[in-house]
N, C-alpha and C positions, 0 to 999 in steps of 0.2 A: 638301419640303425635303430629304427623305432622298435622293432621286434627284439633286438638285443637289449635295449634299455628296459623294455617291458619285463623280460625274463629276469634281468639283474635287479630291478627295483621292486616291482610288484609281486613277482613270483620266485624270489630268491631260493627259498626252501619250501615251496608249496608243492607237496606231493599229491594234493587232492585236485579233482577236476580233470579237465581234458585240454589238450593242446592240439591245435590243427597242424597240418603239414606245413603250411606257410610259416607259422611261428617257429616250428622246429628247424626248418631248413634255413630260414633267414638268420636265426641265432647262430646256426652252425657256420654259415657263410661269413657273418660278421666276426665271429670268433677267429675263423681262419685268416681273414684279412688283417685283423688287428695283430695276430701272431706273426704274420709275414712282415708287417711294418716294424714290429718290435725287433725281430731278428735282423731285418735289413739295417735298422739304425744301429743296433749293437755291432753288426759286422762292419758297417761303415766307420764307426768310432774306433774299432780295433785297427782297421786298415789305416785310418788317418794317423793314429798314434804310432804305427810302425813298430820299430824295435825299441822304442823308448819305454815300453811296458816293463821290461826287465832291468833297465838301467837308471830309472829316475824314481821320483816319489809317486808315480802314477800306478803303482802296483795294486792299488785298491780298486781300480776301474773294473777289471774282469770279475772280481768277487762281487762287486755291487751289481753289475749287469746280470751275473748268474743268479744272484739272490732275487733280483727283480723279476726275472723270468720264472723262477720257482714260485714266488708269491703270486704272480699273475695266474699260473696254472692252478695253484691251490685255491684261489678265490673262485675259480670257475668249476671246481669239481662238484660241489653241491647243486648249483643251479643246472648243470649239465645232466646230472642224474635225475633231478626232479623233473626237468623238461622231458627226458626220455620216458619216465614213468607216466607223466601226463599224456604223452603221445601214445603210449601203449593203452592207456585208458580210452583214448579216442577211438581205437580200433576194436575195443571190447575185450582187451586182455588185461589181466591183473598186472600190477607193477612188479610182482615177483618174477615175471618173465625177463626182467632186466638181467637176472643172474645167468641167463643162457649165454650171455656174452663171454662168460668165463669158460665155456666149453671150447676146447681147442679146435681150431680150423673152421668149424661151421657156426659157432655161436654168434660171432660178429656178423656173419653173412645173414643169418636168420634175423637178427635184430635190425640190420639194414633193410631187409625185405619188409619187416613190420613197419619201419619208419616211412616207407614210400607207399604203403597201402592207404587207400582212402578211408576216412573215418566213418563211423556208423552214423547214418542219418537219423536225426531225432535224438531224444533223450535216451541214455543208457544208465546203468547203475552207478556210474561215476559222475553224472551230471548232465546238464543240457548240452546240446550240440553247439560248439563254439561258432559254427558258421550260421546258426539260426538267425542271428541278428542281421546277417547280410541277405537272407532270403526275403523275398518280397512279402508284404502282408497278404497278398492275394493267394499265395501258395501255401497250402496247409502241409506241414511236415508231419508225417505219421510218427507216433510215439512207439515205445517198445511194445511189440505184440499186436500193433495195429496194421491194417493194410493201407496202402496208399490209395487215396481217393481216385476214382476213375473219372476221367473227363467225359462229359456228355457231348455228343455231337450236336452242333447247332441245328435247331429245328428250322426247317424250310417253311417259309410262309407261302400259302396258296396265292397265286397271282390274283390281284384284284381286278375285277371286271369294271370297265367304265360304263356308265349309264349312257344309252343311246340318246342322241340329241334330236 
């Protein structure tokens, strides 16, 4: 839920920067679960009301439920697109790649593959690595165009000889 609220509050229409895989998939999971709960409650309400929908003054209920679901989805269009664009930035692709989703049959599959790819390590043209704050301070993350530092093998010390007594 933390990632869902981060996208909805802090990055509602933020198309700049990068979004890591965890942020993308946790938002998607939260959105899916909230959607399931909304539809379950709406279905439960309709079932509980039974046939009274058509015969009493409760005719407004399906309209209100339908409008609430439509508003819920409309509220999430912009943050969903913005999060996907930031996820594309994390793997080094331009946000314009989002439009590949409109290619029939394969577009959504390609976008899905992009969303599961690991992000670029270090800074790229869209900003710093969002995982950099989680890397330890001992580990140097290479920047764009830099090589990763090579670890040196520990030097073995020569055995010390004890003085004869």
